[in-house]
N, C-alpha and C positions, 0 to 999 in steps of 0.2 A: 504494500499499500504506499501511497505517497506521504510525505511529511507535512501534510496540510493541517494547520492549526484550527481554522474554523471554516465552515462551508454553509452555504444557504440551505435552508430546510427543504425547499422544493427541489433543489439540485441533488441533494442527498437521496431523497425519496425516489427520484429518477434513476440515480446512479445504482441504487440498491435494488432496483427493478420491482418496486412496489407499484409503479405507474409506468405505462408505455412511453409517455412524453412528459416533458417538463410542464407543458400547459395543463395536462391532466392532474399532475401532482399540485400545481398552484391552485387549480380549481378546487381540489379536495381540501387543501389548507384553508382557502377562503370560505368554503362551505362548512367548516367546522368538523370535518371528518378526521382531522389529525390533531392530537393533543401533545404537547411537549411538556414534560414533567408535570402533568396533571392540569395543565392550563391551556386554553386555546392560544395558538400562535399565528403569526403572520408568516407569509411564505419566504420572506427575506431574513427571518430570524436566524441568526448564526448558531449552528449546532456545535456541540463539543462532545468529546469521548465521555461516555458514561451517562449521557442524557437518556431519559426514558420516553419512549414514543408509544402512543396508542393510535393505531391506524385502522379506520373502518372502511372496507371495501365491500359494497353490497351487504349481504347478510353476515359476512365474516369480519372478525376483529383480530388484529395482530398487536400483541404487546411485546415490544422489543427494546433492548438497550444498545445504544451505539457503541460499537467496539472500534471502528475505524472510520476515518473521513477520507473521501476521494472527490475529485472535481469531475472525473470523466466516467462514463458508463463502461463497464467491462463485462466479461464473460458471466454467466449465471453462477457458475461455481465461485468465482471471486467475489461476486455480490453477496452471496450467502455468508461470506466471512466478514461482512461489514457490521453485522449485528448478532445479537444473541436473543433468541426468542424465548419468552417465558413458557415453561413446560405445561402449566395448567392452561394458559391461553391456547396453546397448540393443541392440547387434548380436546378442549371445547370446540375449537374450529373443526377438527377432524370428526368429531361426533356430529356436529351440525351438517357437515358435508355428506356423512353416511345417511343421516336422516333425510336430507334433501334428495340423494340419489335413490333411496328406497321408496320415498313417497310417490304416490300415483301422480303422473303429470296431467295437467289439465289439457284436454284436447278439444278442439273445435268440433262441434257435432252437427253436421248437415245443414248449416244455414249458409246462404249465400251460393256462390259458384260451386258446382260439383268438382271434386278432385279428379285426377286422371283415372283413378281406380273406378270412381263413381261413374264417370262418363263411359268407360269401357263396359261396365255392368249394364248401363241404360242401353248402349248399343247392342249388347247381347240380348237383352230382353225384347228389344224391338225387332230382332231378327236381321240386324244389318251389319 
C-alpha cells in the first residue's frame, strides 16, 4: 500500500471497491448511507487508519475498520486488504443474503403483453 496519510472518504470507498464509481460513492455519502465513527460524514472528509465505517448498500450493511489508505483503485484482492470487517456484521449480512436467495421471488403474473412462451402457447392452441 502507498504511504498516504489521509484520503477523501469517497475516494477510499471507490478504491476499496464498495462502489463502482466515485460518483456513486459520493452520492451514498451525501445520502447518509455511510457513517464515519458513528456520525454522518461529508464526502471530502479525510479518512485515517483506524476509522470505523458503517456502509449500507441496498439491504446489506458493512461494518469495517480502515487498515490502509490508497488513492488509486487496485485489484479486488488488494482492495480487501484495505479494511477489516466486523465478524458479527459479516454473519448478519450472509444470513440476510441466504434468506433473500431462498425467499420466493415475485413474478409478474399474466397482465399486459404475453411473454414469448405465452405467445407460443396461444399459437399452438389456435392451430397455427
